[in-house]
N, C-alpha and C positions, 0 to 999 in steps of 0.2 A: 542376521537381521531379517525381519519379516519383509516379504515382497510388497512392493507398492503397486496397488491396482488403480487403473483409471476407469472411472465409472460415470454414469450420468443419472440425474434425478429430475423429474418433472415437477415444476412449481405450480402453485394454484393460480399464478398470474399468467400462465401460458408459456413462460420461458422454460428452457431446459438448461440446467447447469452441469458442466463437467466438473469432476473433482477427483483428486487422488486420495487414497486411503491407505494408511499403514497400520496394521494391527499392533497392539501394545497392551499396557495395563489399563486400569480404570481411570487414569488421569487423561483428560481429553484436551487437545490443543487444536484450535482452528487457525490455519494459516491463510492470510489474505494478502495476495500479491499487489504489486504496484502497477503503474502505467507502463506500457511497452513490454509487458511480461505476462505471466500466467502462472498457474500452479506448478508448471514445469520448473520454474526458476527456484522453487523451494527444494528441489531434489536433494541437494547436499545436506540440508537440514533434516529432511525425512530419512535419509540414509544413515545419519549419524547421531541424532538426538536419542537420548537414553530410551531403552525399550520399555521402560515403565509407562511411557506415554503412548496413547493412541492418537494418531495424527490424521487430520483432514486438511487438505489444501484445495481450495475451491477456485475454479475459473469463473471470474465475475462475468456478468452479462456482456457479450460482445468481445470476449477474449477466449483464446484457446478453443475448446470444442463446445463452448456454451453458445446458445442462440442469441440473436439480437433482433427480436421481433419488434420491440418497442424501444425507441431511442431513450437513453437516460438524459435527464435534464438537471440532475443534482446528485450530490454524494448520497443523499437520503434514498434515492432510487436504488443505488447499489446496496445500501444497508438493509432496505426493506426486502430485497432479494435474499440477503443473508438470513433474515428472520424467517422467511418461508423455507429456506434451505435447512436450518436447524430444526424447524418444526417437522419437516418431512422425515428427518433422520432421528427425531426424538432426542436431541442433544440438550443437555443443561449442565450447569456447573463446570463450564469449560474456560480455558484461557484462550483469548484471541491474541495472535501476534500479527500485526499489520505493518507491512513494509511500504513506506512512501505514501502513495495514494491510498493503499490499504490501511494505513494508520488513520487517515481521515474517516474511512468507512467504518473502522473499528470504533472510533470515538462516537460517531453518529449512532451506531448500533447500541452501544452501551448507554448513551444518553436516552435513546427512545425506548429501549426494552430492558429495564432493570430486572435483576433477578436471574437472568440466564447466564451471563458471563461473570465469572468470579474474579478474574485478573486480566489486565490489558497490557500488552507489550507493544510499544510504538517504536519501530525500527526505522530510523532515518525518515521520520514521518512528516507529512505536510502539517502545517500549524493548525491549531484550533481556529485561527483566523484565515485559513485557506492558504493558497499558493498563488501569488500575484503573477499576472502575465502583462508584459509591457510590449509596446510596439518599438519599431526602430526609428532612430533619429536620422537626420540628413546625412550623418557620417556613417550610417550603416550599423551603428552600435545600439544596444538596448538603451532606451530612453525612459527613465522612471517617471517622467512627467506625462508619458503617453500610456496610461493604463488602458488596456483593452477592456471593453464593456460588454458587447453583445456577442452572441454566437457567431454572427457573420464576421465580426472583428477577429474572432479566434480562427475561423476558417480561412481568412485571408492573411493570416499572420505569416510573414516571410521569414521570421526568425526560427519558428519551431514547426508549426503545423504543415505548411506547404512542403518544406524539404523532407520531413518525415513521411507525410502522406504520399508524396511522390515516390519515395523509396519503397513504401508498401506496395503501391500500385504497380511498380515496375519490378518488384521482387529483387531490389538491389541490396543484397546483403552487405556489400562492401561499404555503402554509405551508412547503413545502420551500425555496422561494426566501428566505423570511424567515429560516429556520434557517441557510442558507448565508451570507446577508448578515451575520447576527449573529456567526457563528463562523468562517467561512472566507473569504469575499470581503469582508473588512473594509476593504480599501484600494481595489483595482480590481475591477470586475465584467466578465465576458465581455460582448461585444456581444450584443444582444437575440437574434439568430438562433442564435448559439452557445449562449447560456444556455438557450434553449428546448429545444435538442437535448440538452443535458446533463440537464435536468429530465425529459425523456421517457425518457432512459436510466436515470435514478434509479428510475423507476417499474417497471423490469424486475426490481429486486432482490427475491429470494424467500427471503433467509436472514438478515435483519437481526439477530434475537435470537441466532441461531447464531454469527454473526460476533462480536457483543459478548461472548458467553460464551467464545469461543475467545481473544479478546484479553485478557479478564479472567484467564484461567488460564495464558496463555502465559508461560513463564519458562525461558530457556536459560542463565541466569546461574548463579553459585554462591551467590546470595543468596536468602533467603525474601522473597517480594514482598508479604507480608501475607495471602496466600491460598494460594499454592502454593510448595513448595520448588523451588529451581532445580535443573535436571538437569545443569548444567555443560557442555552441548553447545556453548556459546560457544567453548570451547577448540578445537573442530574448524574454526573459521573462521580460515583461515591465509592468505587472499588479501588484497590491498589493499582497504580499504573507505573510501569517502568519505561522511561524515556531513554532510548539509546541513539547516540549520534556519533559518527566517526569524525575525528578532528580534522580530516581532510576531505569532508563532503562538500563538493562544489555544486550540488543540486539543492539540498536542504541546508540553508545557511544557518550559522550559529544563532542569529536573531530569531529564527523560527522555533528552534528548541527552547529558547528563553521565553518566547510567547506561550508555548505549551505549558512550561513550568509555572509561569505567572498566572495563567488562567486555571490550571488544575489545582494549584496550591498544595496543601499538605498531603493530598492523595498520591502525589507523584514523586518518584525518585529519579534523578538524572545520573546517567553513567556515560562518560565520554569514552569511546572506543579508540584507543591509541593507534595511530598510523593506519586508520581505516577511512575509506571513502564512502560513497553512497551504497556500496554493496559489501558490507562486512561478511556476507556469506562467502564471498570469494577472497576478500582481503585477509580475514583472520577468523575462519569458521570456529576454531577452538575457543577463542575469546568470546565470540558471540554466544555459542552454546553454553559456555560456563556462566555467563551473566543471565541468560534465559533460565537455566536450570536452577541457579541459586534463588532467583526471584520467585519461580514457581513453587519451590520447596519451602519458602518462608511461611511460617505459621502466622496467621493474623492474631494480634493481641486480643484477649478477651474483652468484650464490650463492658 
């Protein structure tokens, strides 16, 4: 298998994005990571996906080795970076695979920039209607009647932002590991060496509250999501979309996948990944790669 190279590229907006590149054939796949991760977390896919594919995995702004000169305020800020990234590299006719937050970024990119991406894979993706953040009730449990609204609300969130940001600031890998074991690696865990590399990469994140705020306000549907009115941009997604969700995902819940399917309509195909949580990359890589490969190899029917 070809070596994976870590590179950087300067964007026209002044940011520099890190990315991993694996040589392959003339079929291009762009991998977009989720929150609390980076291009590093795609390593098992890059090492094992068929060599027919040339792979790029990007570090979004504020993650990994990428810069964070200008704070993001929306998912669109991330997707606009991706547009500049593919322009600099001269990429077209590629598949995007977006994991979790990366799925929202992929959807926004496809909606805004038709003609560049030919297929979209949403892996345990945030909904077309965003990912809601709620405050805590008097009992210390999540209270769905207390939707967080502002960036300050998010920054002061005792449920997610403060404990994770504190773990980042103090480089407390044990806390981060406990969070991932409780929410994400609920079935399988990476081997010790991989896990430590992932934790090191988590500590590079400089935009935690900004990402949460962007997810909370994201809404390309035709529905009101409880905080923001949908902008209807989902109608601009006209390419084939594969929606993958593990049946034991405790982060992206079943209703979020149903929202995506309802909003995308006939363009989307849903596949439930059996006995997988929020990281099918670790829970069942073979099953994940099989579904990705089959979808990417499908020929589109003649118009």
